[in-house]
One Martini backbone bead per residue (centre of mass of N, CA, C, O) as a GRO file, in nm:
protein
  302
    1UNK     BB    1  -1.608  -3.296  -0.704
    2UNK     BB    2  -1.658  -2.975  -0.691
    3UNK     BB    3  -1.942  -2.773  -0.801
    4UNK     BB    4  -1.793  -2.479  -0.780
    5UNK     BB    5  -1.627  -2.537  -1.016
    6UNK     BB    6  -1.510  -2.491  -1.305
    7UNK     BB    7  -1.560  -2.655  -1.640
    8UNK     BB    8  -1.373  -2.435  -1.780
    9UNK     BB    9  -1.174  -2.203  -1.909
   10UNK     BB   10  -1.395  -1.998  -1.986
   11UNK     BB   11  -1.528  -1.996  -1.706
   12UNK     BB   12  -1.291  -1.898  -1.545
   13UNK     BB   13  -1.258  -1.631  -1.695
   14UNK     BB   14  -1.549  -1.524  -1.642
   15UNK     BB   15  -1.543  -1.539  -1.329
   16UNK     BB   16  -1.310  -1.344  -1.300
   17UNK     BB   17  -1.446  -1.107  -1.447
   18UNK     BB   18  -1.688  -1.076  -1.259
   19UNK     BB   19  -1.434  -0.983  -1.044
   20UNK     BB   20  -1.227  -0.797  -1.214
   21UNK     BB   21  -1.038  -1.025  -1.352
   22UNK     BB   22  -0.796  -1.002  -1.612
   23UNK     BB   23  -0.741  -1.295  -1.791
   24UNK     BB   24  -0.548  -1.485  -1.953
   25UNK     BB   25  -0.535  -1.789  -2.105
   26UNK     BB   26  -0.295  -1.915  -1.942
   27UNK     BB   27  -0.402  -1.846  -1.659
   28UNK     BB   28  -0.676  -1.992  -1.683
   29UNK     BB   29  -0.557  -2.264  -1.734
   30UNK     BB   30  -0.385  -2.300  -1.468
   31UNK     BB   31  -0.622  -2.266  -1.277
   32UNK     BB   32  -0.807  -2.492  -1.375
   33UNK     BB   33  -0.600  -2.727  -1.331
   34UNK     BB   34  -0.563  -2.673  -1.026
   35UNK     BB   35  -0.853  -2.728  -0.947
   36UNK     BB   36  -0.900  -3.019  -1.091
   37UNK     BB   37  -0.614  -3.145  -0.968
   38UNK     BB   38  -0.535  -3.050  -0.687
   39UNK     BB   39  -0.311  -2.820  -0.731
   40UNK     BB   40  -0.072  -2.614  -0.682
   41UNK     BB   41  -0.005  -2.254  -0.744
   42UNK     BB   42   0.263  -2.111  -0.911
   43UNK     BB   43   0.352  -1.762  -0.889
   44UNK     BB   44   0.554  -1.571  -1.109
   45UNK     BB   45   0.686  -1.227  -1.083
   46UNK     BB   46   0.636  -0.918  -1.088
   47UNK     BB   47   0.554  -0.671  -0.920
   48UNK     BB   48   0.208  -0.583  -0.962
   49UNK     BB   49   0.057  -0.840  -1.158
   50UNK     BB   50  -0.163  -1.018  -0.972
   51UNK     BB   51  -0.106  -1.260  -0.784
   52UNK     BB   52  -0.253  -1.209  -0.515
   53UNK     BB   53  -0.535  -1.139  -0.648
   54UNK     BB   54  -0.611  -1.427  -0.746
   55UNK     BB   55  -0.671  -1.546  -0.464
   56UNK     BB   56  -0.897  -1.353  -0.386
   57UNK     BB   57  -1.076  -1.408  -0.629
   58UNK     BB   58  -1.123  -1.714  -0.588
   59UNK     BB   59  -1.255  -1.692  -0.316
   60UNK     BB   60  -1.489  -1.523  -0.414
   61UNK     BB   61  -1.595  -1.708  -0.659
   62UNK     BB   62  -1.618  -1.967  -0.439
   63UNK     BB   63  -1.681  -1.900  -0.138
   64UNK     BB   64  -1.408  -1.881   0.016
   65UNK     BB   65  -1.180  -1.885   0.246
   66UNK     BB   66  -0.904  -1.682   0.339
   67UNK     BB   67  -0.560  -1.781   0.377
   68UNK     BB   68  -0.280  -1.585   0.488
   69UNK     BB   69   0.078  -1.607   0.414
   70UNK     BB   70   0.327  -1.386   0.514
   71UNK     BB   71   0.629  -1.369   0.402
   72UNK     BB   72   0.955  -1.378   0.576
   73UNK     BB   73   1.216  -1.319   0.756
   74UNK     BB   74   1.231  -1.594   0.986
   75UNK     BB   75   1.039  -1.786   0.913
   76UNK     BB   76   0.856  -2.045   1.080
   77UNK     BB   77   0.672  -2.298   1.205
   78UNK     BB   78   0.543  -2.122   1.437
   79UNK     BB   79   0.440  -1.895   1.225
   80UNK     BB   80   0.292  -2.100   1.002
   81UNK     BB   81   0.155  -2.354   1.171
   82UNK     BB   82   0.269  -2.414   1.486
   83UNK     BB   83   0.217  -2.409   1.844
   84UNK     BB   84   0.273  -2.412   2.173
   85UNK     BB   85   0.114  -2.330   2.484
   86UNK     BB   86   0.318  -2.251   2.731
   87UNK     BB   87   0.166  -2.094   2.948
   88UNK     BB   88  -0.062  -2.307   2.982
   89UNK     BB   89   0.123  -2.544   3.043
   90UNK     BB   90   0.228  -2.436   3.312
   91UNK     BB   91  -0.037  -2.407   3.454
   92UNK     BB   92  -0.105  -2.715   3.425
   93UNK     BB   93   0.128  -2.817   3.596
   94UNK     BB   94   0.060  -2.684   3.865
   95UNK     BB   95  -0.217  -2.811   3.895
   96UNK     BB   96  -0.123  -3.112   3.877
   97UNK     BB   97   0.057  -3.110   4.130
   98UNK     BB   98  -0.171  -3.056   4.330
   99UNK     BB   99  -0.333  -3.336   4.232
  100UNK     BB  100  -0.128  -3.569   4.167
  101UNK     BB  101  -0.029  -3.622   3.887
  102UNK     BB  102   0.099  -3.804   3.657
  103UNK     BB  103   0.331  -3.797   3.410
  104UNK     BB  104   0.155  -3.937   3.196
  105UNK     BB  105  -0.098  -3.755   3.225
  106UNK     BB  106   0.043  -3.487   3.167
  107UNK     BB  107   0.165  -3.547   2.886
  108UNK     BB  108  -0.110  -3.611   2.746
  109UNK     BB  109  -0.238  -3.322   2.805
  110UNK     BB  110  -0.033  -3.116   2.700
  111UNK     BB  111  -0.046  -3.261   2.392
  112UNK     BB  112  -0.312  -3.136   2.309
  113UNK     BB  113  -0.523  -2.950   2.119
  114UNK     BB  114  -0.580  -2.722   2.341
  115UNK     BB  115  -0.250  -2.631   2.311
  116UNK     BB  116  -0.289  -2.551   2.012
  117UNK     BB  117  -0.147  -2.327   1.779
  118UNK     BB  118  -0.293  -2.211   1.489
  119UNK     BB  119  -0.182  -2.161   1.184
  120UNK     BB  120  -0.222  -2.124   0.861
  121UNK     BB  121  -0.148  -2.413   0.757
  122UNK     BB  122  -0.332  -2.567   0.968
  123UNK     BB  123  -0.597  -2.431   0.899
  124UNK     BB  124  -0.612  -2.525   0.601
  125UNK     BB  125  -0.622  -2.855   0.704
  126UNK     BB  126  -0.858  -2.860   0.887
  127UNK     BB  127  -1.100  -3.103   0.928
  128UNK     BB  128  -1.323  -2.898   1.057
  129UNK     BB  129  -1.363  -2.776   0.789
  130UNK     BB  130  -1.648  -2.713   0.600
  131UNK     BB  131  -1.444  -2.579   0.390
  132UNK     BB  132  -1.218  -2.534   0.159
  133UNK     BB  133  -0.972  -2.323   0.138
  134UNK     BB  134  -0.773  -2.050   0.055
  135UNK     BB  135  -0.419  -2.064   0.019
  136UNK     BB  136  -0.183  -1.796   0.078
  137UNK     BB  137   0.153  -1.793  -0.025
  138UNK     BB  138   0.335  -1.499   0.017
  139UNK     BB  139   0.630  -1.433  -0.085
  140UNK     BB  140   0.845  -1.680  -0.061
  141UNK     BB  141   1.120  -1.531  -0.125
  142UNK     BB  142   1.132  -1.392   0.167
  143UNK     BB  143   1.205  -1.641   0.273
  144UNK     BB  144   1.386  -1.872   0.381
  145UNK     BB  145   1.501  -2.162   0.248
  146UNK     BB  146   1.433  -2.376   0.485
  147UNK     BB  147   1.129  -2.336   0.484
  148UNK     BB  148   1.045  -2.497   0.237
  149UNK     BB  149   1.052  -2.780   0.378
  150UNK     BB  150   0.773  -2.738   0.531
  151UNK     BB  151   0.598  -2.763   0.254
  152UNK     BB  152   0.624  -3.046   0.119
  153UNK     BB  153   0.396  -3.205   0.269
  154UNK     BB  154   0.166  -3.023   0.205
  155UNK     BB  155   0.187  -3.009  -0.113
  156UNK     BB  156   0.162  -3.333  -0.147
  157UNK     BB  157  -0.071  -3.419   0.109
  158UNK     BB  158  -0.220  -3.217   0.292
  159UNK     BB  159  -0.009  -3.228   0.546
  160UNK     BB  160   0.092  -3.245   0.912
  161UNK     BB  161   0.351  -3.320   1.125
  162UNK     BB  162   0.318  -3.385   1.471
  163UNK     BB  163   0.511  -3.536   1.700
  164UNK     BB  164   0.305  -3.511   1.973
  165UNK     BB  165   0.024  -3.593   1.783
  166UNK     BB  166   0.066  -3.619   1.463
  167UNK     BB  167  -0.139  -3.635   1.179
  168UNK     BB  168  -0.262  -3.370   0.974
  169UNK     BB  169  -0.546  -3.398   0.753
  170UNK     BB  170  -0.723  -3.312   0.496
  171UNK     BB  171  -1.039  -3.374   0.394
  172UNK     BB  172  -0.995  -3.117   0.199
  173UNK     BB  173  -0.826  -2.967  -0.027
  174UNK     BB  174  -0.682  -2.696  -0.067
  175UNK     BB  175  -0.637  -2.390  -0.219
  176UNK     BB  176  -0.317  -2.334  -0.364
  177UNK     BB  177  -0.121  -2.020  -0.346
  178UNK     BB  178   0.184  -1.919  -0.485
  179UNK     BB  179   0.430  -1.650  -0.447
  180UNK     BB  180   0.678  -1.469  -0.649
  181UNK     BB  181   0.936  -1.210  -0.719
  182UNK     BB  182   1.228  -1.320  -0.765
  183UNK     BB  183   1.469  -1.246  -0.554
  184UNK     BB  184   1.475  -1.562  -0.559
  185UNK     BB  185   1.520  -1.891  -0.579
  186UNK     BB  186   1.317  -2.155  -0.579
  187UNK     BB  187   1.291  -2.461  -0.517
  188UNK     BB  188   1.231  -2.745  -0.702
  189UNK     BB  189   1.060  -2.903  -0.480
  190UNK     BB  190   0.829  -2.693  -0.487
  191UNK     BB  191   0.765  -2.677  -0.798
  192UNK     BB  192   0.694  -2.989  -0.849
  193UNK     BB  193   0.425  -2.956  -0.666
  194UNK     BB  194   0.345  -2.757  -0.902
  195UNK     BB  195   0.189  -2.532  -1.083
  196UNK     BB  196   0.317  -2.316  -1.340
  197UNK     BB  197   0.332  -1.939  -1.351
  198UNK     BB  198   0.392  -1.653  -1.553
  199UNK     BB  199   0.358  -1.315  -1.448
  200UNK     BB  200   0.313  -1.059  -1.650
  201UNK     BB  201   0.284  -0.798  -1.827
  202UNK     BB  202   0.048  -0.639  -1.979
  203UNK     BB  203  -0.108  -0.554  -2.230
  204UNK     BB  204  -0.278  -0.290  -2.352
  205UNK     BB  205  -0.557  -0.421  -2.371
  206UNK     BB  206  -0.569  -0.547  -2.082
  207UNK     BB  207  -0.511  -0.284  -1.924
  208UNK     BB  208  -0.753  -0.132  -2.016
  209UNK     BB  209  -0.960  -0.328  -1.900
  210UNK     BB  210  -0.878  -0.292  -1.612
  211UNK     BB  211  -0.945   0.008  -1.590
  212UNK     BB  212  -1.242  -0.008  -1.665
  213UNK     BB  213  -1.300  -0.184  -1.391
  214UNK     BB  214  -1.129  -0.029  -1.155
  215UNK     BB  215  -1.150   0.268  -1.323
  216UNK     BB  216  -1.444   0.397  -1.428
  217UNK     BB  217  -1.393   0.720  -1.407
  218UNK     BB  218  -1.219   0.707  -1.630
  219UNK     BB  219  -1.166   0.809  -1.923
  220UNK     BB  220  -1.098   0.689  -2.224
  221UNK     BB  221  -0.863   0.895  -2.298
  222UNK     BB  222  -0.703   0.865  -2.031
  223UNK     BB  223  -0.666   0.567  -2.033
  224UNK     BB  224  -0.503   0.546  -2.290
  225UNK     BB  225  -0.268   0.728  -2.199
  226UNK     BB  226  -0.183   0.570  -1.960
  227UNK     BB  227  -0.119   0.301  -2.092
  228UNK     BB  228   0.089   0.414  -2.301
  229UNK     BB  229   0.284   0.530  -2.092
  230UNK     BB  230   0.339   0.260  -1.942
  231UNK     BB  231   0.447   0.099  -2.175
  232UNK     BB  232   0.681   0.298  -2.229
  233UNK     BB  233   0.810   0.286  -1.941
  234UNK     BB  234   0.885  -0.028  -1.969
  235UNK     BB  235   1.118   0.047  -2.195
  236UNK     BB  236   1.285   0.147  -1.979
  237UNK     BB  237   1.576   0.196  -1.770
  238UNK     BB  238   1.481   0.045  -1.485
  239UNK     BB  239   1.474  -0.082  -1.172
  240UNK     BB  240   1.137  -0.038  -1.146
  241UNK     BB  241   0.869  -0.152  -1.285
  242UNK     BB  242   0.548  -0.090  -1.343
  243UNK     BB  243   0.257  -0.212  -1.249
  244UNK     BB  244  -0.080  -0.262  -1.237
  245UNK     BB  245  -0.100  -0.137  -0.954
  246UNK     BB  246   0.009   0.144  -1.043
  247UNK     BB  247  -0.184   0.205  -1.257
  248UNK     BB  248  -0.434   0.228  -1.076
  249UNK     BB  249  -0.322   0.435  -0.887
  250UNK     BB  250  -0.270   0.658  -1.092
  251UNK     BB  251  -0.558   0.692  -1.188
  252UNK     BB  252  -0.678   0.777  -0.921
  253UNK     BB  253  -0.486   1.026  -0.881
  254UNK     BB  254  -0.583   1.181  -1.137
  255UNK     BB  255  -0.884   1.201  -1.052
  256UNK     BB  256  -0.820   1.379  -0.797
  257UNK     BB  257  -0.686   1.606  -1.010
  258UNK     BB  258  -0.881   1.635  -1.264
  259UNK     BB  259  -0.782   1.477  -1.501
  260UNK     BB  260  -0.812   1.458  -1.869
  261UNK     BB  261  -0.494   1.465  -1.931
  262UNK     BB  262  -0.177   1.440  -2.018
  263UNK     BB  263   0.101   1.621  -1.861
  264UNK     BB  264   0.408   1.696  -1.765
  265UNK     BB  265   0.343   1.819  -1.479
  266UNK     BB  266   0.167   1.586  -1.376
  267UNK     BB  267   0.382   1.362  -1.411
  268UNK     BB  268   0.603   1.488  -1.230
  269UNK     BB  269   0.417   1.498  -0.965
  270UNK     BB  270   0.338   1.157  -0.993
  271UNK     BB  271   0.579   0.953  -0.998
  272UNK     BB  272   0.556   0.839  -0.695
  273UNK     BB  273   0.326   0.630  -0.783
  274UNK     BB  274   0.505   0.458  -0.998
  275UNK     BB  275   0.780   0.519  -0.850
  276UNK     BB  276   1.023   0.375  -0.590
  277UNK     BB  277   1.284   0.529  -0.701
  278UNK     BB  278   1.476   0.794  -0.726
  279UNK     BB  279   1.644   0.722  -0.983
  280UNK     BB  280   1.386   0.690  -1.157
  281UNK     BB  281   1.274   0.968  -1.123
  282UNK     BB  282   1.514   1.134  -1.219
  283UNK     BB  283   1.520   1.014  -1.503
  284UNK     BB  284   1.204   1.108  -1.587
  285UNK     BB  285   1.229   1.385  -1.528
  286UNK     BB  286   1.120   1.627  -1.739
  287UNK     BB  287   1.213   1.565  -2.053
  288UNK     BB  288   1.129   1.268  -2.054
  289UNK     BB  289   0.835   1.287  -1.985
  290UNK     BB  290   0.764   1.479  -2.214
  291UNK     BB  291   0.843   1.285  -2.436
  292UNK     BB  292   0.634   1.065  -2.364
  293UNK     BB  293   0.382   1.231  -2.386
  294UNK     BB  294   0.415   1.297  -2.692
  295UNK     BB  295   0.436   1.008  -2.790
  296UNK     BB  296   0.152   0.930  -2.703
  297UNK     BB  297  -0.010   1.150  -2.866
  298UNK     BB  298   0.091   1.063  -3.142
  299UNK     BB  299  -0.007   0.762  -3.139
  300UNK     BB  300  -0.312   0.833  -3.091
  301UNK     BB  301  -0.352   1.007  -3.339
  302UNK     BB  302  -0.259   0.775  -3.539
   0.00000   0.00000   0.00000
């Protein structure tokens, strides 16, 4: 077991906190177990709740390189794991023909490692890696369902089989973090190979602590108003609720506007930082935003 791994749940939470990631106890537990058991960690939840950030923070706190695979529609094995360098292979064929090489010699040379283009998945399990990296498979739900089958061998045995070359197996298993915004269901076969954790919206206390660490320039009074407003906003019937990422971004925007406290005009003018759909913005603008601001002020006065 690598000595750079945390020895307890408390140490896991403390080391995350040292890198300004405020994790609750269940998340710290899931991460601790994933590290100690050498199992992939599957994080599912609403966008902007810190799923991607956890992988970045783990890489920073352990001093490991981060390899990120950003999933998208149409992603396949060539884009995620490996492909053969066909232009170089064609050049090699022309050169071999001039030198009179046999077909067997040519075939053996063409499918050697020097013609292999290593993508994120293969890089993560490369036995030549001096230290096991952190592999982030981000937004798996954006990839097509058949792509998930490519991951099963990797998630189970930390290896990839290349038909022309053989099996490439990690000397040390990488730390694997998968994320999903749940725009579709990910297959059970993937989830069974991972430890699972749902990353929800933070409560007010944890969100306030995040702001204190990520936006230290915001005053205590403004930070409390921001958190109270966001918490109230998440109780509204909106198409897309703001995550902690939007809370941080809005706080930074309000600092740039030299805001000392929330007021209806400032909130109306900056709703586009918090909300990303026009229907949501239209619903909250005007009297609804003013109502929430007054509700926040009354709650904090009480």
